[in-house]
Backbone as CSV, one residue per row, in Angstrom:
resi,resn,N_x,N_y,N_z,CA_x,CA_y,CA_z,C_x,C_y,C_z
1,ALA,-3.266,9.706,-13.218,-4.510,10.418,-13.419,-5.667,9.672,-12.753
2,LYS,-5.655,8.337,-12.870,-6.706,7.535,-12.236,-6.706,7.753,-10.727
3,MET,-5.508,7.796,-10.131,-5.397,7.994,-8.689,-5.959,9.363,-8.303
4,MET,-5.633,10.397,-9.051,-6.095,11.741,-8.714,-7.616,11.839,-8.828
5,THR,-8.196,11.199,-9.829,-9.648,11.195,-9.981,-10.301,10.507,-8.792
6,ALA,-9.764,9.375,-8.380,-10.329,8.623,-7.257,-10.185,9.385,-5.946
7,MET,-9.145,10.205,-5.837,-8.917,10.962,-4.604,-9.771,12.230,-4.543
8,ALA,-10.354,12.648,-5.667,-11.145,13.878,-5.718,-12.573,13.592,-5.246
9,ILE,-12.709,13.346,-3.956,-14.023,13.033,-3.395,-14.640,14.280,-2.784
10,LYS,-15.955,14.274,-2.690,-16.652,15.348,-1.991,-16.633,14.990,-0.513
11,PRO,-16.140,15.882,0.344,-16.091,15.564,1.780,-17.475,15.196,2.317
12,SER,-17.515,14.136,3.109,-18.781,13.646,3.653,-19.073,14.226,5.030
13,GLY,-18.068,14.840,5.643,-18.223,15.307,7.011,-17.706,14.300,8.019
14,ASP,-17.465,13.071,7.576,-16.880,12.025,8.423,-15.391,11.978,8.098
15,VAL,-14.584,12.569,8.954,-13.147,12.687,8.689,-12.511,11.313,8.494
16,ASP,-12.896,10.332,9.302,-12.322,8.990,9.181,-12.643,8.381,7.815
17,ALA,-13.901,8.447,7.414,-14.310,7.875,6.125,-13.642,8.614,4.970
18,ASP,-13.553,9.942,5.075,-12.911,10.721,4.016,-11.421,10.398,3.919
19,PHE,-10.777,10.240,5.061,-9.357,9.879,5.084,-9.136,8.573,4.324
20,VAL,-9.935,7.561,4.644,-9.791,6.255,3.989,-10.148,6.362,2.508
21,ALA,-11.205,7.107,2.186,-11.630,7.244,0.790,-10.552,7.899,-0.069
22,MET,-9.743,8.767,0.525,-8.668,9.410,-0.225,-7.360,8.620,-0.164
23,MET,-7.100,7.961,0.948,-5.834,7.243,1.098,-5.789,5.940,0.307
24,ILE,-6.908,5.244,0.187,-6.882,3.975,-0.544,-6.463,4.186,-2.001
25,PRO,-7.027,5.156,-2.738,-6.541,5.362,-4.114,-5.063,5.775,-4.161
26,HIS,-4.617,6.545,-3.169,-3.207,6.938,-3.087,-2.332,5.690,-2.951
27,HIS,-2.708,4.805,-2.036,-1.950,3.573,-1.830,-2.045,2.665,-3.056
28,GLN,-3.230,2.578,-3.671,-3.382,1.735,-4.860,-2.517,2.264,-6.001
29,GLY,-2.399,3.592,-6.105,-1.524,4.176,-7.119,-0.074,3.768,-6.908
30,ALA,0.360,3.743,-5.646,1.725,3.299,-5.333,1.901,1.827,-5.698
31,ILE,0.889,1.009,-5.425,0.945,-0.418,-5.775,1.046,-0.574,-7.285
32,ASP,0.230,0.161,-8.028,0.246,0.070,-9.491,1.612,0.463,-10.059
33,MET,2.202,1.543,-9.526,3.527,1.966,-9.999,4.590,0.927,-9.650
34,ALA,4.497,0.355,-8.460,5.470,-0.657,-8.041,5.345,-1.913,-8.900
35,GLN,4.116,-2.284,-9.262,3.932,-3.451,-10.129,4.534,-3.201,-11.508
36,ALA,4.414,-1.979,-12.015,5.036,-1.635,-13.296,6.558,-1.726,-13.190
37,GLN,7.114,-1.292,-12.064,8.557,-1.396,-11.853,8.989,-2.858,-11.863
38,LEU,8.224,-3.722,-11.195,8.576,-5.147,-11.178,8.528,-5.745,-12.579
39,ARG,7.535,-5.350,-13.371,7.380,-5.912,-14.714,8.427,-5.400,-15.692
40,TYR,8.673,-4.099,-15.653,9.463,-3.485,-16.716,10.810,-2.934,-16.272
41,GLY,11.030,-2.803,-14.980,12.283,-2.233,-14.494,13.434,-3.221,-14.580
42,SER,14.643,-2.693,-14.609,15.824,-3.557,-14.662,16.706,-3.409,-13.426
43,ASN,16.494,-2.373,-12.626,17.316,-2.127,-11.447,16.839,-3.027,-10.306
44,GLU,17.684,-3.963,-9.898,17.293,-4.935,-8.867,16.991,-4.267,-7.529
45,GLN,17.716,-3.225,-7.196,17.482,-2.505,-5.939,16.075,-1.894,-5.943
46,LEU,15.703,-1.279,-7.060,14.369,-0.684,-7.160,13.285,-1.755,-7.212
47,LYS,13.589,-2.893,-7.815,12.604,-3.979,-7.860,12.344,-4.531,-6.461
48,ARG,13.381,-4.630,-5.636,13.185,-5.082,-4.250,12.350,-4.061,-3.476
49,LEU,12.646,-2.780,-3.666,11.869,-1.728,-3.018,10.411,-1.779,-3.484
50,ALA,10.204,-1.984,-4.776,8.843,-2.066,-5.316,8.069,-3.211,-4.672
51,GLN,8.718,-4.345,-4.469,8.054,-5.483,-3.829,7.655,-5.133,-2.393
52,GLU,8.529,-4.467,-1.673,8.208,-4.050,-0.297,7.041,-3.070,-0.286
53,ILE,7.027,-2.154,-1.245,5.939,-1.180,-1.338,4.612,-1.889,-1.564
54,ILE,4.596,-2.867,-2.464,3.361,-3.607,-2.738,2.834,-4.258,-1.465
55,VAL,3.700,-4.945,-0.750,3.277,-5.653,0.468,2.762,-4.677,1.519
56,THR,3.530,-3.632,1.803,3.129,-2.723,2.884,1.889,-1.915,2.521
57,GLN,1.786,-1.476,1.272,0.619,-0.682,0.879,-0.656,-1.530,0.906
58,GLN,-0.565,-2.803,0.485,-1.734,-3.682,0.556,-2.164,-3.873,2.007
59,GLN,-1.199,-4.030,2.886,-1.526,-4.214,4.303,-2.149,-2.947,4.889
60,GLU,-1.650,-1.790,4.496,-2.215,-0.542,5.003,-3.639,-0.327,4.486
61,ILE,-3.905,-0.688,3.232,-5.270,-0.606,2.701,-6.189,-1.512,3.517
62,ALA,-5.743,-2.732,3.781,-6.552,-3.669,4.568,-6.810,-3.121,5.968
63,THR,-5.798,-2.531,6.584,-5.952,-1.960,7.924,-6.986,-0.834,7.921
64,MET,-6.925,0.038,6.920,-7.883,1.144,6.843,-9.304,0.625,6.659
65,ARG,-9.471,-0.350,5.772,-10.813,-0.904,5.545,-11.350,-1.572,6.801
66,MET,-10.493,-2.324,7.482,-10.926,-3.004,8.705,-11.297,-1.989,9.789
67,ALA,-10.564,-0.889,9.871,-10.846,0.126,10.887,-12.238,0.724,10.709
68,LEU,-12.704,0.782,9.467,-14.039,1.320,9.199,-15.082,0.215,9.044
69,GLY,-14.679,-1.035,9.252,-15.620,-2.144,9.124,-15.969,-2.476,7.690
70,GLN,-15.116,-2.067,6.744,-15.354,-2.380,5.335,-14.823,-3.775,5.034
71,PRO,-15.471,-4.491,4.116,-14.980,-5.831,3.770,-13.656,-5.757,3.012
72,LEU,-12.851,-6.790,3.203,-11.589,-6.889,2.473,-11.824,-7.655,1.187
73,PRO,-11.195,-7.233,0.090,-11.255,-8.044,-1.126,-10.603,-9.397,-0.853
74,PRO,-11.055,-10.461,-1.511,-10.511,-11.795,-1.228,-9.013,-11.921,-1.467
75,SER,-8.426,-11.072,-2.318,-7.000,-11.199,-2.636,-6.094,-10.492,-1.639
76,VAL,-6.665,-9.749,-0.690,-5.843,-8.987,0.257,-5.730,-9.746,1.573
77,PRO,-4.495,-10.088,1.985,-4.333,-10.777,3.269,-4.648,-9.839,4.424
78,SER,-5.179,-10.381,5.482,-5.477,-9.585,6.668,-4.172,-9.113,7.296
79,PRO,-4.097,-7.845,7.705,-2.850,-7.353,8.299,-2.581,-7.959,9.673
80,ILE,-3.580,-8.619,10.254,-3.401,-9.234,11.571,-2.573,-10.512,11.450
81,GLN,-2.731,-11.195,10.330,-1.998,-12.443,10.130,-0.583,-12.131,9.674
82,PRO,0.404,-12.815,10.242,1.775,-12.564,9.786,1.933,-12.986,8.330
83,SER,2.687,-12.220,7.615,2.923,-12.513,6.212,4.362,-12.969,6.030
84,SER,4.528,-14.049,5.317,5.889,-14.523,5.068,6.570,-13.656,4.013
85,ALA,5.804,-12.817,3.331,6.382,-11.989,2.277,7.105,-10.762,2.815
86,ALA,6.836,-10.389,4.066,7.479,-9.187,4.598,7.819,-9.380,6.062
87,PRO,9.035,-9.053,6.438,9.403,-9.148,7.851,8.611,-8.146,8.692
88,THR,8.445,-8.435,9.965,7.678,-7.575,10.864,8.215,-6.149,10.863
89,ALA,9.509,-5.984,10.808,10.093,-4.641,10.817,9.607,-3.832,9.623
90,VAL,9.475,-4.463,8.470,9.010,-3.754,7.280,7.529,-3.429,7.416
91,GLN,6.741,-4.345,7.997,5.304,-4.135,8.132,4.998,-2.917,8.984
92,SER,5.807,-2.640,9.983,5.497,-1.556,10.908,6.041,-0.208,10.454
93,MET,6.764,-0.172,9.362,7.370,1.075,8.914,6.456,1.816,7.951
94,SER,6.540,3.126,7.980,5.840,3.938,6.998,6.503,3.703,5.645
95,HIS,5.696,3.630,4.591,6.263,3.395,3.264,7.143,4.549,2.807
96,HIS,6.992,5.709,3.401,7.818,6.845,3.003,9.179,6.840,3.694
97,SER,9.383,5.928,4.645,10.667,5.894,5.341,11.360,4.547,5.193
98,LEU,10.914,3.739,4.226,11.558,2.441,4.039,13.008,2.633,3.620
99,PRO,13.904,1.909,4.244,15.305,2.010,3.820,15.492,1.302,2.487
100,ILE,16.461,1.748,1.754,16.818,1.044,0.530,17.879,0.031,0.916
101,HIS,17.560,-1.225,0.688,18.492,-2.287,1.068,19.582,-2.400,0.011
102,ARG,20.804,-2.455,0.459,21.938,-2.564,-0.462,22.577,-3.931,-0.304
103,GLU,23.003,-4.465,-1.428,23.726,-5.734,-1.404,25.141,-5.463,-0.913
104,PRO,25.694,-6.328,-0.067,27.077,-6.111,0.413,28.084,-6.256,-0.709
């Protein structure tokens, strides 16, 4: 519900700004759900996916803010700097097409 409220913005006429204003709450909602999965979930496969979602969604939020010249919160790493938490292949993938990694 919080995500939907944040996404219900009045269009400003600036498509780029409106896109970011609606996408950031969408991405933050995914981060919040993934954090709940990490805290309370028991399925290791889903917990690994949740961790990947957190990393990629935070990076995408940072990229959107930087594209509009908005400041980054101090806790968000810059997407330009390589992150040891996520391989480059994961960073460049859309969060909707992330593969589910299976243990051999």
